[in-house]
C-alpha positions in Angstrom: 0.0 0.0 0.0 1.3 3.5 -0.8 0.1 6.8 0.6 1.3 10.1 -1.0 0.6 12.6 1.8 0.7 16.3 0.9 0.3 18.8 3.6 -2.1 21.3 2.2 -3.6 24.7 2.9 -6.6 23.6 0.8 -7.4 20.8 -1.7 -10.4 19.7 -3.7 -11.6 17.0 -6.0 -13.9 17.6 -9.0 -15.7 15.2 -11.4 -17.1 16.8 -14.5 -16.5 20.3 -13.0 -18.4 19.6 -9.8 -16.6 19.7 -6.5 -17.2 16.4 -4.7 -14.8 16.9 -1.9 -12.8 19.7 -0.5 -10.8 20.6 2.7 -8.9 23.4 4.1 -5.8 22.8 6.3 -4.9 19.1 6.4 -3.6 16.2 4.2 -4.5 15.4 0.6 -3.7 11.7 0.6 -3.4 9.7 -2.7 -3.9 6.1 -2.0 -2.5 3.2 -4.0 -3.5 -0.5 -3.2 -1.8 -3.7 -4.4 -3.1 -7.2 -4.4 -1.1 -8.2 -1.3 -2.6 -5.5 0.8 -5.0 -6.3 3.7 -6.9 -4.4 6.4 -4.1 -4.9 8.8 -1.7 -3.2 6.4 -4.2 -0.3 6.0 -4.4 0.0 9.8 -0.6 0.3 10.1 -0.6 3.0 7.3 -3.5 4.9 8.9 -1.9 4.9 12.3 1.4 6.2 10.8 -0.3 8.8 8.7 -2.4 10.2 11.5 0.5 10.3 13.9 2.8 12.2 11.6 4.0 15.4 13.2 4.6 17.5 10.1 2.8 20.8 10.9 4.8 23.6 12.4 4.5 24.7 16.0 5.0 28.2 17.4 8.8 27.9 16.9 8.5 26.9 13.3 9.5 23.2 14.0 7.6 20.4 12.4 6.2 19.1 15.6 2.4 19.1 15.4 0.1 16.3 14.2 -3.1 16.6 12.2 -5.2 16.4 15.4 -3.0 19.2 16.9 -3.9 21.6 14.1 -7.5 20.3 13.8 -6.7 19.3 10.2 -8.9 17.5 7.7 -8.2 14.7 5.3 -9.0 14.4 1.5 -8.6 10.7 0.5 -8.3 10.0 -3.2 -7.8 6.5 -4.7 -4.7 6.5 -7.1 -4.0 3.1 -8.8 -1.2 4.8 -10.8 1.0 4.8 -7.6 1.8 1.2 -8.7 3.0 2.2 -12.1 6.0 0.1 -13.2 8.2 1.9 -15.7 11.1 -0.5 -15.8 10.5 -1.6 -19.4 9.8 0.9 -22.2 8.0 4.1 -21.9 4.5 3.0 -21.3 3.8 2.2 -17.7 2.4 -1.1 -16.6 -0.1 -1.3 -13.8 -0.1 -5.0 -13.1 1.2 -4.4 -9.6 -2.0 -2.4 -8.7 -4.7 -4.2 -6.9 -7.7 -5.7 -8.6 -10.4 -3.0 -8.6 -13.0 -4.7 -6.5 -10.5 -5.5 -3.7 -8.8 -2.1 -4.0 -12.1 -0.4 -3.7 -13.0 -2.4 -0.6 -9.7 -1.3 1.1 -10.2 2.3 0.0 -13.6 2.3 1.6 -12.2 0.6 4.7 -9.6 3.3 4.9 -12.2 6.1 4.6 -14.3 4.4 7.5 -11.2 4.0 9.7 -10.0 7.5 9.2 -13.4 8.9 10.1 -12.9 7.3 13.6 -9.9 9.6 14.2 -10.4 12.6 12.1 -13.6 14.8 12.4 -13.6 15.9 8.7 -12.8 13.4 6.0 -13.7 14.1 2.4 -13.0 11.8 -0.6 -12.7 11.4 -4.3 -14.7 8.7 -6.1 -13.1 5.3 -6.8 -12.4 4.7 -10.4 -13.7 8.0 -11.6 -11.9 10.6 -13.8 -11.1 13.2 -11.3 -9.4 16.7 -11.3 -7.4 17.2 -8.0 -6.4 20.7 -7.1 -4.4 21.8 -4.1 -2.3 24.4 -2.5 0.7 22.4 -1.1 1.9 23.9 2.2 5.7 23.9 2.2 5.6 22.2 -0.2 5.6 19.2 2.1 5.0 15.8 0.6 5.8 12.4 2.1 5.6 8.9 0.6 4.5 6.1 3.0 5.0 2.6 1.5 3.9 -0.4 3.5 6.9 -2.3 2.2 9.2 0.1 4.1 7.2 0.6 7.4 
């Protein structure tokens, strides 16, 4: 499982020009799922993400968590995080999870995050989306379950 976490001042997701999810201060999280991922892997990833202390405190040190700053989450499924570009110039996505199982895990992640974060917005699994953001920093972190 892979999470690309971007600390944002604001972020939104649109489908056909209509906003379906938007947040102010918080994380925009792009979520990639592989076939080997499980709910236990998702739990580990969620715990790490929510516990990250990447917001600045009064001294300008990255010392505050999402909860400390009353931040929000915008969770967006992103199978292309499993693009394999080793051969040729056209990426292969065979390492991405099967859509049905990936959607189940994406929905699980949303439900679990809502237990810890008061404001959770989402994209739409499998939809053609436009994602906009103002990255704060910029500050972007890649969490990969293979390296946690």
